N, C-alpha and C positions, 0 to 999 in steps of 0.2 A: 539685711546681716544679721543674726544673732550672735552670741555668743552664751555659752550652756556651759557653766561650767562639769563640771563632771569628778566625784572624790572618788578614788581608789582607801579604797578600807580591808586590813589586812585582818581578816574576819570581824568584826567587829561592826560591818556594814549595817547591820539590822537593827542592835542596840541603839547606835548612832540617830540612825533617821529618828531614832521613838523616841530617846534625848527630845531630838528638834522638833520632834511637832508637839513635844510638851514645854516646852522653853519659847519657844518661834509661832506657838499656836499654828501649828503649822497641820497639814496629813502626809500621810506617805502614800502612794500612788505605781498602780503600776508592780506590784516588787514582785518578783519572779526568783527562785532558787534553784539550783543549778540541776536538783533529782529533776526528771522526766524532760532534759531539754536535750540536742545532743551534744551542746557539752556538758555534762555530767559527767563526763569524765579526765574534763580541765582543774578535781578536785575531791579530795579523801572526803571530802565531808559535805553532803551535795544537798545538807540543811543553810548553808550560803545561799552568800545572794548572789545572785547573777547579774542583775537587772532591777536599778528599783527609779523612781522620779519624787523629790521631795516637792510641795510649794506652797508655801506660808504668804497672801495676799501676792505681789508682784515677784516676791522669791523663788527661786524653780533653781533645782540643781539636777544631778541625774548622779547615781552614786551603785557603787558595789565590792565585794568583795571580791573579786579580778586580781588582787595579787597579797597572795596568804602566800608568799617566800619570803618574809621577813624585808619588801621591800620598803623602802623611807619614805615615812611621809615628809615630804622639803616645806621646807617654809616658807617658801620665793614666796610661796603664793600668795595672799589671803584671801578672806572670804569676807568682803566689804558691802555694809548692811549700811542707807541711807534712810536715817528715820524723817515723820512731819512733826514727833512731837519731845521732847525731852523725857517725859515721862510712859513712852512706850523704849522710848530708848534703852535708859532704865533699868527695867522693870526686863529687856532681852541682854542686855548687861548683865547683869545678878544672874538670870536661869542657864544664860552661858558659862558661865564662869563658875558652875558648881562642878567642883574636883575637878577645875582646869586652873589655869595659872595667869593671872592678868598681867600682865606687859608693862600696859600703860590703865592706868585707872581712867573714868570719864573724868574731864577737865574740860575745860573755858581754856583755848587756844588763840593764839599770837591774830590766828588767821581769821579770826569772828567766829568759829563750828567749835560745840561741843564732840570731845572727837576719844577715844579711849582704844584703845585692843586688851586681846587674850589671846591663850591658848586651850581648846575647851579639852578636858581630861580623853579623848579621841586623839590628840595628834593637829587638831587642824586649827587654823591661824584664822581671825576676824579682827577686821574693824570697823570700830561704831562711830558715826557721824547726824550727829544733830543740827543743820542750818536755821541757826534760831532768828525768824523774819527783824527783817532792819525793823526800824524806828526812822 
């Protein structure tokens, strides 16, 4: 069994995915707009994203502009990223923090990890974790 996050944006899906592609060194795959599909009557702006995939290394999630009626993005679920190096973690943290709000700067923790949290400019909460090798 695999759990795949599916993020619903309020009309900013394509912009967000392109931002993540630059910030995380990933790519947008299988991008479908509402226009030309049986679902095109579900939205006034047919150029919005019906469905897309995002991939950056082992990170994978799906996304859509499916909730364009002012639905609330919930902070109950966070996108949690685990890194193989502190440098990789710092680079991704700085990139995703652009235009967003840092809720916990990257810092060494009592449980032995380097950890931080932020909400990006699209309202998506992220957690960053790097477990340094034990000596």
